[in-house]
C-alpha atoms as one frame of an Amber mdcrd trajectory, in Angstrom:
protein
  64.411-114.017 -22.869  61.210-113.487 -24.755  57.853-111.775 -23.982  54.846
-111.141 -26.034  52.215-108.584 -25.864  49.036-107.517 -27.968  49.209-104.139
 -29.610  46.276-102.513 -30.962  46.656-101.557 -34.641  43.723-100.372 -36.900
  41.073-103.034 -37.176  43.506-105.793 -36.265  45.555-106.432 -33.272  49.246
-106.652 -33.983  51.490-108.729 -31.801  54.895-107.657 -31.367  57.698-109.676
 -29.634  61.335-108.555 -28.753  63.915-111.029 -28.240  67.576-111.201 -27.561
  69.977-112.172 -30.329  73.359-113.673 -29.263  76.363-113.230 -31.583  79.819
-113.949 -31.753  81.856-111.250 -33.427  85.549-110.306 -34.360  87.132-107.094
 -34.136  90.812-106.216 -35.138  91.366-104.651 -31.299  89.410-107.047 -29.510
  89.484-110.658 -31.388  86.545-112.693 -30.913  83.869-111.715 -28.480  80.161
-112.481 -27.498  77.699-109.845 -27.887  73.848-109.203 -27.698  71.432-107.432
 -29.792  67.556-107.119 -29.986  65.087-108.189 -32.637  61.686-106.865 -33.066
  59.328-109.751 -34.518  56.017-109.577 -35.892  54.108-112.554 -34.431  51.809
-112.774 -37.506  54.207-114.208 -39.975  57.005-114.695 -37.325  59.462-112.374
 -39.371  62.280-110.224 -37.901  61.113-106.577 -38.680  64.234-105.021 -37.280
  67.367-106.339 -35.493  69.773-104.077 -33.824  73.221-105.739 -33.539  75.859
-105.669 -30.920  74.180-103.398 -28.046  75.887-104.998 -25.170  78.094-107.837
 -23.776  75.603-108.276 -20.988  72.889-110.682 -21.856  70.816-109.936 -18.734
  70.602-106.306 -19.645  69.354-107.079 -23.137  67.012-109.705 -21.909  65.423
-107.210 -19.348  65.093-104.604 -22.485  63.351-107.250 -24.536  60.880-107.846
 -21.704  60.305-104.214 -20.957  59.825-103.310 -24.703  57.290-106.018 -25.020
  55.504-105.106 -21.751  55.300-101.407 -22.557  54.174-102.158 -25.913  56.907
-100.324 -27.628  56.069 -99.630 -31.266  58.867-100.741 -33.593  58.888 -97.163
 -35.181  60.570 -96.005 -31.840  62.645 -99.165 -31.235  66.167 -97.759 -32.500
  65.557 -94.508 -30.658  64.881 -96.046 -27.446  67.740 -98.510 -27.597  69.974
 -95.570 -28.238  68.552 -93.637 -25.328  69.170 -96.439 -22.849  72.700 -96.914
 -23.689  75.194 -95.347 -21.326
């Protein structure tokens, strides 16, 4: 799930988008498993600014987080802290 939102920043508006990152990882104790992370993307230039891997195995939760972060205009400066605070 992807969502976009304009964020004011100085004399130019900056557009951030948060998206789900699907991954297949391997762990000695678990074997192969599917997991999801989040990426913060700077729309100008389209580059990933920050990616947090292996947050949850629930794609729905991660999709909801991406939409919420975008809708609430989460600054990438607080991205990692907010993800950590939302984890059980």
